[in-house]
Each structure stands twice: as C-alpha cells, then as structure tokens.
All heavy atoms as a GROMACS GRO file, in nm:
protein
  585
    1MET      N    1   1.738  -2.054   0.827
    1MET     CA    2   1.764  -2.148   0.722
    1MET      C    3   1.792  -2.283   0.788
    1MET      O    4   1.880  -2.294   0.872
    1MET     CB    5   1.885  -2.099   0.642
    1MET     CG    6   1.920  -2.183   0.524
    1MET     SD    7   1.799  -2.185   0.397
    1MET     CE    8   1.847  -2.053   0.294
    2PRO      N    9   1.718  -2.386   0.751
    2PRO     CA   10   1.740  -2.519   0.809
    2PRO      C   11   1.879  -2.573   0.774
    2PRO      O   12   1.927  -2.557   0.663
    2PRO     CB   13   1.631  -2.605   0.746
    2PRO     CG   14   1.530  -2.510   0.694
    2PRO     CD   15   1.602  -2.384   0.662
    3TRP      N   16   1.942  -2.638   0.872
    3TRP     CA   17   2.077  -2.690   0.855
    3TRP      C   18   2.081  -2.836   0.896
    3TRP      O   19   2.035  -2.872   1.004
    3TRP     CB   20   2.174  -2.609   0.941
    3TRP     CG   21   2.311  -2.667   0.952
    3TRP    CD1   22   2.362  -2.738   1.056
    3TRP    CD2   23   2.414  -2.659   0.856
    3TRP    NE1   24   2.490  -2.775   1.031
    3TRP    CE2   25   2.526  -2.727   0.908
    3TRP    CE3   26   2.426  -2.601   0.730
    3TRP    CZ2   27   2.646  -2.738   0.839
    3TRP    CZ3   28   2.545  -2.613   0.662
    3TRP    CH2   29   2.653  -2.680   0.717
    4CYS      N   30   2.136  -2.920   0.811
    4CYS     CA   31   2.154  -3.061   0.844
    4CYS      C   32   2.300  -3.082   0.881
    4CYS      O   33   2.388  -3.067   0.796
    4CYS     CB   34   2.114  -3.150   0.728
    4CYS     SG   35   2.135  -3.327   0.764
    5ALA      N   36   2.327  -3.114   1.007
    5ALA     CA   37   2.465  -3.132   1.053
    5ALA      C   38   2.526  -3.259   0.994
    5ALA      O   39   2.646  -3.265   0.967
    5ALA     CB   40   2.469  -3.136   1.205
    6THR      N   41   2.447  -3.362   0.972
    6THR     CA   42   2.497  -3.488   0.917
    6THR      C   43   2.540  -3.470   0.772
    6THR      O   44   2.649  -3.513   0.732
    6THR     CB   45   2.389  -3.597   0.926
    6THR    OG1   46   2.342  -3.604   1.059
    6THR    CG2   47   2.444  -3.732   0.884
    7CYS      N   48   2.457  -3.406   0.692
    7CYS     CA   49   2.489  -3.383   0.550
    7CYS      C   50   2.581  -3.262   0.531
    7CYS      O   51   2.638  -3.244   0.424
    7CYS     CB   52   2.361  -3.361   0.471
    7CYS     SG   53   2.249  -3.502   0.470
    8ASP      N   54   2.594  -3.179   0.634
    8ASP     CA   55   2.677  -3.059   0.632
    8ASP      C   56   2.634  -2.964   0.519
    8ASP      O   57   2.715  -2.922   0.437
    8ASP     CB   58   2.825  -3.097   0.617
    8ASP     CG   59   2.916  -2.982   0.653
    8ASP    OD1   60   2.878  -2.900   0.738
    8ASP    OD2   61   3.027  -2.974   0.594
    9ARG      N   62   2.504  -2.932   0.518
    9ARG     CA   63   2.453  -2.840   0.415
    9ARG      C   64   2.325  -2.773   0.463
    9ARG      O   65   2.255  -2.822   0.552
    9ARG     CB   66   2.430  -2.911   0.283
    9ARG     CG   67   2.318  -3.012   0.287
    9ARG     CD   68   2.305  -3.083   0.153
    9ARG     NE   69   2.197  -3.180   0.160
    9ARG     CZ   70   2.096  -3.183   0.076
    9ARG    NH1   71   2.090  -3.098  -0.022
    9ARG    NH2   72   2.003  -3.274   0.089
   10PHE      N   73   2.298  -2.659   0.399
   10PHE     CA   74   2.173  -2.589   0.423
   10PHE      C   75   2.065  -2.651   0.336
   10PHE      O   76   2.091  -2.698   0.227
   10PHE     CB   77   2.185  -2.440   0.389
   10PHE     CG   78   2.267  -2.363   0.488
   10PHE    CD1   79   2.393  -2.319   0.455
   10PHE    CD2   80   2.216  -2.333   0.611
   10PHE    CE1   81   2.468  -2.248   0.546
   10PHE    CE2   82   2.290  -2.261   0.704
   10PHE     CZ   83   2.417  -2.219   0.670
   11LEU      N   84   1.942  -2.647   0.385
   11LEU     CA   85   1.828  -2.699   0.311
   11LEU      C   86   1.727  -2.587   0.289
   11LEU      O   87   1.714  -2.498   0.372
   11LEU     CB   88   1.761  -2.812   0.389
   11LEU     CG   89   1.849  -2.931   0.426
   11LEU    CD1   90   1.778  -3.020   0.526
   11LEU    CD2   91   1.885  -3.010   0.302
   12SER      N   92   1.656  -2.594   0.179
   12SER     CA   93   1.548  -2.498   0.161
   12SER      C   94   1.430  -2.544   0.247
   12SER      O   95   1.410  -2.665   0.265
   12SER     CB   96   1.507  -2.486   0.014
   12SER     OG   97   1.444  -2.603  -0.028
   13PRO      N   98   1.353  -2.452   0.302
   13PRO     CA   99   1.241  -2.491   0.388
   13PRO      C  100   1.140  -2.583   0.318
   13PRO      O  101   1.076  -2.665   0.382
   13PRO     CB  102   1.177  -2.359   0.426
   13PRO     CG  103   1.287  -2.260   0.416
   13PRO     CD  104   1.373  -2.307   0.302
   14ALA      N  105   1.128  -2.572   0.187
   14ALA     CA  106   1.031  -2.655   0.115
   14ALA      C  107   1.075  -2.801   0.106
   14ALA      O  108   0.992  -2.890   0.092
   14ALA     CB  109   1.009  -2.599  -0.025
   15THR      N  110   1.205  -2.828   0.116
   15THR     CA  111   1.253  -2.966   0.102
   15THR      C  112   1.252  -3.042   0.233
   15THR      O  113   1.262  -3.165   0.232
   15THR     CB  114   1.396  -2.969   0.045
   15THR    OG1  115   1.482  -2.898   0.132
   15THR    CG2  116   1.401  -2.907  -0.094
   16VAL      N  117   1.239  -2.973   0.344
   16VAL     CA  118   1.238  -3.039   0.475
   16VAL      C  119   1.106  -3.113   0.491
   16VAL      O  120   0.999  -3.061   0.458
   16VAL     CB  121   1.257  -2.936   0.588
   16VAL    CG1  122   1.247  -3.002   0.723
   16VAL    CG2  123   1.390  -2.866   0.572
   17HIS      N  124   1.110  -3.237   0.540
   17HIS     CA  125   0.988  -3.314   0.562
   17HIS      C  126   0.904  -3.249   0.670
   17HIS      O  127   0.954  -3.170   0.752
   17HIS     CB  128   1.022  -3.457   0.601
   17HIS     CG  129   1.084  -3.535   0.489
   17HIS    ND1  130   1.167  -3.641   0.511
   17HIS    CD2  131   1.075  -3.523   0.354
   17HIS    CE1  132   1.206  -3.691   0.395
   17HIS    NE2  133   1.152  -3.620   0.299
   18ALA      N  134   0.776  -3.282   0.672
   18ALA     CA  135   0.683  -3.221   0.767
   18ALA      C  136   0.720  -3.249   0.912
   18ALA      O  137   0.692  -3.170   1.001
   18ALA     CB  138   0.541  -3.269   0.739
   19ASP      N  139   0.785  -3.362   0.938
   19ASP     CA  140   0.823  -3.396   1.076
   19ASP      C  141   0.957  -3.335   1.116
   19ASP      O  142   1.007  -3.359   1.225
   19ASP     CB  143   0.826  -3.548   1.095
   19ASP     CG  144   0.925  -3.617   1.003
   19ASP    OD1  145   0.979  -3.551   0.912
   19ASP    OD2  146   0.947  -3.738   1.022
   20GLY      N  147   1.018  -3.253   1.027
   20GLY     CA  148   1.143  -3.184   1.060
   20GLY      C  149   1.268  -3.266   1.036
   20GLY      O  150   1.368  -3.245   1.103
   21THR      N  151   1.263  -3.359   0.941
   21THR     CA  152   1.379  -3.442   0.912
   21THR      C  153   1.436  -3.407   0.776
   21THR      O  154   1.368  -3.352   0.689
   21THR     CB  155   1.342  -3.591   0.915
   21THR    OG1  156   1.238  -3.614   0.820
   21THR    CG2  157   1.296  -3.633   1.053
   22CYS      N  158   1.562  -3.442   0.757
   22CYS     CA  159   1.634  -3.417   0.632
   22CYS      C  160   1.583  -3.513   0.524
   22CYS      O  161   1.565  -3.632   0.551
   22CYS     CB  162   1.783  -3.436   0.656
   22CYS     SG  163   1.883  -3.416   0.506
   23PRO      N  164   1.563  -3.466   0.402
   23PRO     CA  165   1.516  -3.556   0.297
   23PRO      C  166   1.624  -3.654   0.250
   23PRO      O  167   1.593  -3.760   0.196
   23PRO     CB  168   1.475  -3.462   0.184
   23PRO     CG  169   1.549  -3.337   0.208
   23PRO     CD  170   1.569  -3.328   0.356
   24THR      N  171   1.751  -3.624   0.275
   24THR     CA  172   1.860  -3.712   0.230
   24THR      C  173   1.892  -3.821   0.330
   24THR      O  174   1.890  -3.939   0.298
   24THR     CB  175   1.988  -3.629   0.203
   24THR    OG1  176   1.955  -3.522   0.114
   24THR    CG2  177   2.096  -3.713   0.143
   25CYS      N  178   1.919  -3.779   0.456
   25CYS     CA  179   1.963  -3.877   0.556
   25CYS      C  180   1.853  -3.917   0.654
   25CYS      O  181   1.866  -4.017   0.723
   25CYS     CB  182   2.084  -3.825   0.632
   25CYS     SG  183   2.051  -3.679   0.732
   26GLY      N  184   1.746  -3.840   0.663
   26GLY     CA  185   1.635  -3.874   0.751
   26GLY      C  186   1.653  -3.834   0.896
   26GLY      O  187   1.568  -3.863   0.980
   27ARG      N  188   1.762  -3.766   0.929
   27ARG     CA  189   1.784  -3.724   1.068
   27ARG      C  190   1.719  -3.588   1.092
   27ARG      O  191   1.691  -3.513   0.999
   27ARG     CB  192   1.933  -3.717   1.098
   27ARG     CG  193   1.996  -3.854   1.095
   27ARG     CD  194   2.134  -3.848   1.150
   27ARG     NE  195   2.194  -3.982   1.142
   27ARG     CZ  196   2.301  -4.015   1.207
   27ARG    NH1  197   2.361  -3.927   1.284
   27ARG    NH2  198   2.349  -4.136   1.194
   28ALA      N  199   1.699  -3.558   1.220
   28ALA     CA  200   1.640  -3.428   1.256
   28ALA      C  201   1.736  -3.316   1.219
   28ALA      O  202   1.858  -3.329   1.230
   28ALA     CB  203   1.610  -3.425   1.405
   29ILE      N  204   1.679  -3.205   1.175
   29ILE     CA  205   1.761  -3.091   1.134
   29ILE      C  206   1.753  -2.981   1.238
   29ILE      O  207   1.661  -2.976   1.320
   29ILE     CB  208   1.716  -3.037   0.997
   29ILE    CG1  209   1.570  -2.991   1.003
   29ILE    CG2  210   1.735  -3.140   0.889
   29ILE    CD1  211   1.529  -2.909   0.885
   30GLU      N  212   1.850  -2.891   1.233
   30GLU     CA  213   1.851  -2.774   1.320
   30GLU      C  214   1.775  -2.662   1.250
   30GLU      O  215   1.784  -2.646   1.128
   30GLU     CB  216   1.994  -2.730   1.348
   30GLU     CG  217   2.075  -2.836   1.420
   30GLU     CD  218   2.221  -2.795   1.434
   30GLU    OE1  219   2.253  -2.677   1.411
   30GLU    OE2  220   2.302  -2.882   1.466
   31ALA      N  221   1.700  -2.585   1.328
   31ALA     CA  222   1.620  -2.478   1.269
   31ALA      C  223   1.706  -2.366   1.211
   31ALA      O  224   1.667  -2.300   1.118
   31ALA     CB  225   1.524  -2.422   1.373
   32GLY      N  226   1.822  -2.343   1.264
   32GLY     CA  227   1.908  -2.237   1.214
   32GLY      C  228   1.890  -2.109   1.293
   32GLY      O  229   1.804  -2.099   1.380
   33GLY      N  230   1.972  -2.010   1.263
   33GLY     CA  231   1.971  -1.888   1.341
   33GLY      C  232   1.895  -1.774   1.276
   33GLY      O  233   1.889  -1.666   1.330
   34ALA      N  234   1.839  -1.795   1.159
   34ALA     CA  235   1.768  -1.686   1.092
   34ALA      C  236   1.629  -1.670   1.152
   34ALA      O  237   1.555  -1.766   1.169
   34ALA     CB  238   1.758  -1.715   0.943
   35HIS      N  239   1.596  -1.548   1.186
   35HIS     CA  240   1.464  -1.518   1.241
   35HIS      C  241   1.403  -1.405   1.160
   35HIS      O  242   1.473  -1.320   1.107
   35HIS     CB  243   1.474  -1.473   1.387
   35HIS     CG  244   1.529  -1.580   1.476
   35HIS    ND1  245   1.459  -1.691   1.513
   35HIS    CD2  246   1.651  -1.592   1.536
   35HIS    CE1  247   1.532  -1.768   1.590
   35HIS    NE2  248   1.650  -1.710   1.606
   36ALA      N  249   1.273  -1.403   1.152
   36ALA     CA  250   1.203  -1.294   1.084
   36ALA      C  251   1.216  -1.168   1.169
   36ALA      O  252   1.213  -1.175   1.291
   36ALA     CB  253   1.057  -1.330   1.064
   37PRO      N  254   1.230  -1.054   1.104
   37PRO     CA  255   1.241  -0.929   1.182
   37PRO      C  256   1.110  -0.900   1.253
   37PRO      O  257   1.002  -0.926   1.201
   37PRO     CB  258   1.271  -0.823   1.076
   37PRO     CG  259   1.223  -0.882   0.948
   37PRO     CD  260   1.238  -1.030   0.962
   38GLU      N  261   1.122  -0.843   1.372
   38GLU     CA  262   1.004  -0.807   1.448
   38GLU      C  263   0.945  -0.679   1.392
   38GLU      O  264   1.016  -0.583   1.366
   38GLU     CB  265   1.041  -0.788   1.595
   38GLU     CG  266   1.086  -0.917   1.662
   38GLU     CD  267   1.120  -0.895   1.808
   38GLU    OE1  268   1.080  -0.790   1.863
   38GLU    OE2  269   1.185  -0.982   1.864
   39VAL      N  270   0.816  -0.678   1.375
   39VAL     CA  271   0.748  -0.562   1.319
   39VAL      C  272   0.663  -0.499   1.428
   39VAL      O  273   0.581  -0.566   1.491
   39VAL     CB  274   0.658  -0.604   1.200
   39VAL    CG1  275   0.583  -0.485   1.145
   39VAL    CG2  276   0.742  -0.670   1.092
   40ASP      N  277   0.682  -0.371   1.450
   40ASP     CA  278   0.603  -0.298   1.547
   40ASP      C  279   0.485  -0.236   1.474
   40ASP      O  280   0.501  -0.157   1.382
   40ASP     CB  281   0.688  -0.190   1.614
   40ASP     CG  282   0.617  -0.127   1.732
   40ASP    OD1  283   0.509  -0.177   1.770
   40ASP    OD2  284   0.670  -0.028   1.786
   41VAL      N  285   0.364  -0.271   1.515
   41VAL     CA  286   0.243  -0.226   1.447
   41VAL      C  287   0.221  -0.077   1.468
   41VAL      O  288   0.163  -0.010   1.384
   41VAL     CB  289   0.122  -0.307   1.498
   41VAL    CG1  290  -0.006  -0.262   1.432
   41VAL    CG2  291   0.145  -0.455   1.474
   42ASP      N  292   0.271  -0.023   1.578
   42ASP     CA  293   0.245   0.117   1.612
   42ASP      C  294   0.336   0.215   1.537
   42ASP      O  295   0.318   0.335   1.550
   42ASP     CB  296   0.261   0.139   1.761
   42ASP     CG  297   0.159   0.059   1.841
   42ASP    OD1  298   0.052   0.030   1.785
   42ASP    OD2  299   0.186   0.027   1.957
   43ASP      N  300   0.433   0.166   1.461
   43ASP     CA  301   0.523   0.255   1.388
   43ASP      C  302   0.447   0.327   1.277
   43ASP      O  303   0.376   0.267   1.198
   43ASP     CB  304   0.639   0.179   1.326
   43ASP     CG  305   0.743   0.139   1.429
   43ASP    OD1  306   0.740   0.195   1.540
   43ASP    OD2  307   0.826   0.052   1.398
   44ALA      N  308   0.463   0.458   1.272
   44ALA     CA  309   0.401   0.537   1.166
   44ALA      C  310   0.491   0.530   1.042
   44ALA      O  311   0.613   0.514   1.053
   44ALA     CB  312   0.387   0.682   1.211
   45PRO      N  313   0.433   0.540   0.924
   45PRO     CA  314   0.516   0.538   0.803
   45PRO      C  315   0.604   0.663   0.800
   45PRO      O  316   0.566   0.768   0.854
   45PRO     CB  317   0.416   0.537   0.689
   45PRO     CG  318   0.289   0.588   0.746
   45PRO     CD  319   0.292   0.551   0.891
   46PRO      N  320   0.719   0.656   0.737
   46PRO     CA  321   0.806   0.772   0.732
   46PRO      C  322   0.742   0.884   0.648
   46PRO      O  323   0.664   0.856   0.558
   46PRO     CB  324   0.933   0.719   0.665
   46PRO     CG  325   0.891   0.598   0.592
   46PRO     CD  326   0.776   0.541   0.668
   47PRO      N  327   0.775   1.010   0.680
   47PRO     CA  328   0.717   1.120   0.604
   47PRO      C  329   0.772   1.124   0.461
   47PRO      O  330   0.880   1.069   0.433
   47PRO     CB  331   0.762   1.244   0.682
   47PRO     CG  332   0.885   1.202   0.753
   47PRO     CD  333   0.865   1.056   0.785
   48LEU      N  334   0.696   1.185   0.372
   48LEU     CA  335   0.741   1.196   0.234
   48LEU      C  336   0.859   1.292   0.226
   48LEU      O  337   0.860   1.396   0.292
   48LEU     CB  338   0.628   1.246   0.145
   48LEU     CG  339   0.511   1.151   0.123
   48LEU    CD1  340   0.403   1.218   0.040
   48LEU    CD2  341   0.556   1.023   0.057
   49PRO      N  342   0.958   1.264   0.143
   49PRO     CA  343   1.072   1.355   0.129
   49PRO      C  344   1.030   1.486   0.062
   49PRO      O  345   0.932   1.492  -0.011
   49PRO     CB  346   1.171   1.278   0.041
   49PRO     CG  347   1.106   1.151   0.003
   49PRO     CD  348   0.974   1.142   0.067
   50TRP      N  349   1.109   1.590   0.088
   50TRP     CA  350   1.076   1.723   0.039
   50TRP      C  351   1.072   1.727  -0.112
   50TRP      O  352   0.991   1.798  -0.172
   50TRP     CB  353   1.174   1.827   0.092
   50TRP     CG  354   1.314   1.809   0.042
   50TRP    CD1  355   1.412   1.736   0.100
   50TRP    CD2  356   1.369   1.862  -0.078
   50TRP    NE1  357   1.526   1.740   0.024
   50TRP    CE2  358   1.502   1.818  -0.087
   50TRP    CE3  359   1.319   1.943  -0.180
   50TRP    CZ2  360   1.585   1.851  -0.193
   50TRP    CZ3  361   1.402   1.976  -0.286
   50TRP    CH2  362   1.535   1.930  -0.290
   51HIS      N  363   1.159   1.653  -0.181
   51HIS     CA  364   1.163   1.660  -0.326
   51HIS      C  365   1.040   1.594  -0.390
   51HIS      O  366   1.000   1.629  -0.500
   51HIS     CB  367   1.293   1.601  -0.382
   51HIS     CG  368   1.322   1.461  -0.340
   51HIS    ND1  369   1.386   1.432  -0.222
   51HIS    CD2  370   1.294   1.343  -0.398
   51HIS    CE1  371   1.397   1.300  -0.211
   51HIS    NE2  372   1.341   1.244  -0.316
   52LEU      N  373   0.975   1.502  -0.318
   52LEU     CA  374   0.851   1.445  -0.369
   52LEU      C  375   0.738   1.547  -0.359
   52LEU      O  376   0.655   1.558  -0.450
   52LEU     CB  377   0.815   1.318  -0.293
   52LEU     CG  378   0.693   1.243  -0.345
   52LEU    CD1  379   0.710   1.203  -0.491
   52LEU    CD2  380   0.668   1.120  -0.261
   53TRP      N  381   0.735   1.624  -0.250
   53TRP     CA  382   0.636   1.731  -0.238
   53TRP      C  383   0.656   1.835  -0.348
   53TRP      O  384   0.559   1.887  -0.404
   53TRP     CB  385   0.644   1.798  -0.101
   53TRP     CG  386   0.586   1.715   0.008
   53TRP    CD1  387   0.653   1.655   0.110
   53TRP    CD2  388   0.448   1.680   0.026
   53TRP    NE1  389   0.567   1.586   0.190
   53TRP    CE2  390   0.440   1.599   0.142
   53TRP    CE3  391   0.332   1.709  -0.043
   53TRP    CZ2  392   0.319   1.548   0.188
   53TRP    CZ3  393   0.212   1.658   0.003
   53TRP    CH2  394   0.207   1.579   0.117
   54LEU      N  395   0.782   1.867  -0.379
   54LEU     CA  396   0.811   1.963  -0.484
   54LEU      C  397   0.764   1.910  -0.620
   54LEU      O  398   0.706   1.983  -0.700
   54LEU     CB  399   0.962   1.991  -0.488
   54LEU     CG  400   1.010   2.091  -0.592
   54LEU    CD1  401   0.954   2.229  -0.561
   54LEU    CD2  402   1.162   2.095  -0.594
   55LEU      N  403   0.786   1.782  -0.644
   55LEU     CA  404   0.741   1.721  -0.768
   55LEU      C  405   0.589   1.723  -0.779
   55LEU      O  406   0.534   1.753  -0.886
   55LEU     CB  407   0.792   1.576  -0.777
   55LEU     CG  408   0.753   1.497  -0.900
   55LEU    CD1  409   0.820   1.553  -1.023
   55LEU    CD2  410   0.789   1.352  -0.883
   56LEU      N  411   0.519   1.693  -0.671
   56LEU     CA  412   0.372   1.697  -0.672
   56LEU      C  413   0.320   1.838  -0.696
   56LEU      O  414   0.221   1.857  -0.768
   56LEU     CB  415   0.318   1.641  -0.541
   56LEU     CG  416   0.337   1.490  -0.521
   56LEU    CD1  417   0.289   1.449  -0.382
   56LEU    CD2  418   0.264   1.412  -0.627
   57ALA      N  419   0.384   1.938  -0.637
   57ALA     CA  420   0.342   2.077  -0.658
   57ALA      C  421   0.364   2.118  -0.804
   57ALA      O  422   0.277   2.182  -0.865
   57ALA     CB  423   0.418   2.170  -0.564
   58ALA      N  424   0.478   2.082  -0.860
   58ALA     CA  425   0.506   2.114  -1.000
   58ALA      C  426   0.407   2.043  -1.093
   58ALA      O  427   0.362   2.101  -1.192
   58ALA     CB  428   0.649   2.075  -1.035
   59LEU      N  429   0.372   1.920  -1.060
   59LEU     CA  430   0.275   1.846  -1.140
   59LEU      C  431   0.138   1.914  -1.135
   59LEU      O  432   0.069   1.925  -1.237
   59LEU     CB  433   0.266   1.702  -1.091
   59LEU     CG  434   0.168   1.612  -1.165
   59LEU    CD1  435   0.214   1.589  -1.308
   59LEU    CD2  436   0.152   1.481  -1.092
   60ALA      N  437   0.098   1.961  -1.018
   60ALA     CA  438  -0.030   2.029  -1.004
   60ALA      C  439  -0.033   2.158  -1.085
   60ALA      O  440  -0.133   2.188  -1.153
   60ALA     CB  441  -0.059   2.057  -0.857
   61VAL      N  442   0.075   2.234  -1.083
   61VAL     CA  443   0.082   2.358  -1.161
   61VAL      C  444   0.077   2.326  -1.310
   61VAL      O  445   0.004   2.390  -1.387
   61VAL     CB  446   0.210   2.438  -1.125
   61VAL    CG1  447   0.234   2.550  -1.222
   61VAL    CG2  448   0.200   2.490  -0.983
   62TYR      N  449   0.151   2.227  -1.354
   62TYR     CA  450   0.155   2.190  -1.496
   62TYR      C  451   0.017   2.142  -1.544
   62TYR      O  452  -0.030   2.185  -1.649
   62TYR     CB  453   0.259   2.080  -1.519
   62TYR     CG  454   0.256   2.025  -1.659
   62TYR    CD1  455   0.305   2.098  -1.765
   62TYR    CD2  456   0.203   1.898  -1.683
   62TYR    CE1  457   0.301   2.048  -1.894
   62TYR    CE2  458   0.199   1.847  -1.811
   62TYR     CZ  459   0.248   1.922  -1.916
   62TYR     OH  460   0.244   1.872  -2.043
   63LEU      N  461  -0.047   2.054  -1.467
   63LEU     CA  462  -0.178   2.004  -1.508
   63LEU      C  463  -0.284   2.113  -1.506
   63LEU      O  464  -0.374   2.114  -1.590
   63LEU     CB  465  -0.219   1.886  -1.421
   63LEU     CG  466  -0.138   1.757  -1.442
   63LEU    CD1  467  -0.185   1.650  -1.345
   63LEU    CD2  468  -0.148   1.709  -1.585
   64GLY      N  469  -0.275   2.206  -1.411
   64GLY     CA  470  -0.366   2.319  -1.409
   64GLY      C  471  -0.349   2.407  -1.532
   64GLY      O  472  -0.447   2.451  -1.594
   65TYR      N  473  -0.226   2.431  -1.572
   65TYR     CA  474  -0.197   2.510  -1.691
   65TYR      C  475  -0.249   2.440  -1.816
   65TYR      O  476  -0.309   2.502  -1.903
   65TYR     CB  477  -0.047   2.536  -1.701
   65TYR     CG  478  -0.007   2.607  -1.828
   65TYR    CD1  479  -0.041   2.740  -1.849
   65TYR    CD2  480   0.065   2.542  -1.926
   65TYR    CE1  481  -0.004   2.806  -1.965
   65TYR    CE2  482   0.102   2.605  -2.043
   65TYR     CZ  483   0.067   2.738  -2.063
   65TYR     OH  484   0.103   2.802  -2.177
   66ARG      N  485  -0.228   2.308  -1.824
   66ARG     CA  486  -0.274   2.234  -1.941
   66ARG      C  487  -0.427   2.230  -1.946
   66ARG      O  488  -0.487   2.234  -2.053
   66ARG     CB  489  -0.218   2.092  -1.942
   66ARG     CG  490  -0.067   2.086  -1.957
   66ARG     CD  491  -0.022   2.145  -2.086
   66ARG     NE  492  -0.058   2.053  -2.193
   66ARG     CZ  493  -0.024   2.068  -2.320
   66ARG    NH1  494   0.049   2.171  -2.356
   66ARG    NH2  495  -0.061   1.982  -2.410
   67ALA      N  496  -0.493   2.224  -1.831
   67ALA     CA  497  -0.639   2.227  -1.827
   67ALA      C  498  -0.690   2.363  -1.876
   67ALA      O  499  -0.787   2.370  -1.951
   67ALA     CB  500  -0.689   2.200  -1.684
   68PHE      N  501  -0.622   2.469  -1.834
   68PHE     CA  502  -0.658   2.602  -1.882
   68PHE      C  503  -0.642   2.612  -2.033
   68PHE      O  504  -0.727   2.667  -2.103
   68PHE     CB  505  -0.574   2.709  -1.811
   68PHE     CG  506  -0.597   2.847  -1.864
   68PHE    CD1  507  -0.714   2.916  -1.834
   68PHE    CD2  508  -0.502   2.907  -1.944
   68PHE    CE1  509  -0.735   3.043  -1.883
   68PHE    CE2  510  -0.523   3.034  -1.995
   68PHE     CZ  511  -0.640   3.103  -1.965
   69GLN      N  512  -0.533   2.560  -2.086
   69GLN     CA  513  -0.512   2.560  -2.231
   69GLN      C  514  -0.620   2.480  -2.303
   69GLN      O  515  -0.666   2.520  -2.411
   69GLN     CB  516  -0.375   2.501  -2.266
   69GLN     CG  517  -0.260   2.596  -2.247
   69GLN     CD  518  -0.130   2.533  -2.295
   69GLN    OE1  519  -0.112   2.412  -2.289
   69GLN    NE2  520  -0.039   2.616  -2.340
   70GLY      N  521  -0.660   2.368  -2.246
   70GLY     CA  522  -0.763   2.286  -2.309
   70GLY      C  523  -0.897   2.358  -2.311
   70GLY      O  524  -0.969   2.354  -2.412
   71LEU      N  525  -0.933   2.424  -2.201
   71LEU     CA  526  -1.057   2.500  -2.198
   71LEU      C  527  -1.052   2.617  -2.295
   71LEU      O  528  -1.151   2.649  -2.361
   71LEU     CB  529  -1.086   2.548  -2.056
   71LEU     CG  530  -1.121   2.441  -1.954
   71LEU    CD1  531  -1.132   2.502  -1.815
   71LEU    CD2  532  -1.251   2.372  -1.994
   72GLU      N  533  -0.937   2.682  -2.305
   72GLU     CA  534  -0.920   2.792  -2.398
   72GLU      C  535  -0.936   2.745  -2.542
   72GLU      O  536  -0.998   2.811  -2.625
   72GLU     CB  537  -0.783   2.856  -2.378
   72GLU     CG  538  -0.760   2.980  -2.457
   72GLU     CD  539  -0.623   3.040  -2.430
   72GLU    OE1  540  -0.527   2.961  -2.418
   72GLU    OE2  541  -0.614   3.162  -2.421
   73TRP      N  542  -0.886   2.629  -2.572
   73TRP     CA  543  -0.895   2.574  -2.707
   73TRP      C  544  -1.038   2.533  -2.740
   73TRP      O  545  -1.088   2.557  -2.850
   73TRP     CB  546  -0.801   2.454  -2.719
   73TRP     CG  547  -0.806   2.386  -2.853
   73TRP    CD1  548  -0.756   2.432  -2.969
   73TRP    CD2  549  -0.865   2.260  -2.880
   73TRP    NE1  550  -0.780   2.342  -3.069
   73TRP    CE2  551  -0.847   2.235  -3.016
   73TRP    CE3  552  -0.931   2.164  -2.802
   73TRP    CZ2  553  -0.893   2.118  -3.078
   73TRP    CZ3  554  -0.976   2.051  -2.864
   73TRP    CH2  555  -0.957   2.029  -3.000
   74VAL      N  556  -1.108   2.470  -2.644
   74VAL     CA  557  -1.244   2.422  -2.668
   74VAL      C  558  -1.342   2.539  -2.682
   74VAL      O  559  -1.423   2.541  -2.774
   74VAL     CB  560  -1.288   2.327  -2.555
   74VAL    CG1  561  -1.437   2.298  -2.563
   74VAL    CG2  562  -1.210   2.198  -2.561
   75PHE      N  563  -1.334   2.634  -2.591
   75PHE     CA  564  -1.432   2.742  -2.590
   75PHE      C  565  -1.386   2.866  -2.666
   75PHE      O  566  -1.463   2.962  -2.681
   75PHE     CB  567  -1.468   2.780  -2.446
   75PHE     CG  568  -1.536   2.667  -2.374
   75PHE    CD1  569  -1.477   2.608  -2.263
   75PHE    CD2  570  -1.659   2.620  -2.416
   75PHE    CE1  571  -1.539   2.505  -2.197
   75PHE    CE2  572  -1.723   2.517  -2.350
   75PHE     CZ  573  -1.662   2.459  -2.240
   76GLY      N  574  -1.262   2.870  -2.711
   76GLY     CA  575  -1.211   2.984  -2.788
   76GLY      C  576  -1.208   3.113  -2.710
   76GLY      O  577  -1.242   3.218  -2.762
   77ILE      N  578  -1.172   3.105  -2.584
   77ILE     CA  579  -1.170   3.223  -2.497
   77ILE      C  580  -1.064   3.320  -2.540
   77ILE      O  581  -0.959   3.299  -2.576
   77ILE     CB  582  -1.147   3.181  -2.349
   77ILE    CG1  583  -1.261   3.094  -2.303
   77ILE    CG2  584  -1.134   3.303  -2.260
   77ILE    CD1  585  -1.243   3.038  -2.164
   0.00000   0.00000   0.00000
C-alpha cells in the first residue's frame, strides 16, 4: 500500500501519479511493505474432501434411480 510520509496517510494505487508522486503534496511516496504472495506453479491442487466424494456417489445413485423410473414410466416396463 503506497504511503505518503508528508501527508501521513495511505494512498490507493490508482491515485498515485505515474511518476510515483503523491497527488496532494507532489512528493515521492514510499512503496509500502505489502507484497503479493509468491505462487509456486508446481503445487498440485488439494485433494477433494471425503464428504464431497460421498455426495457425488449419492448423487450418482439418485440420478441412476430416477433414470430407471423415467424409463419405466415411458416404456411401461
């Protein structure tokens, strides 16, 4: 977060002039201590939790049953 020591306030990045000066006093601002987190490209996504697998299995059983009911209704088996 950009900081102007002269004005004693934080500035939004959009309000800072292109040359890195404060829009109020015109002095150079400090970049601040906030940094973007480092992202490791090689990290694999976390595995799905067990309860999501259970939900997907229950959904598959339910939809299979409903498909069977629909075929039974259409063809009169």
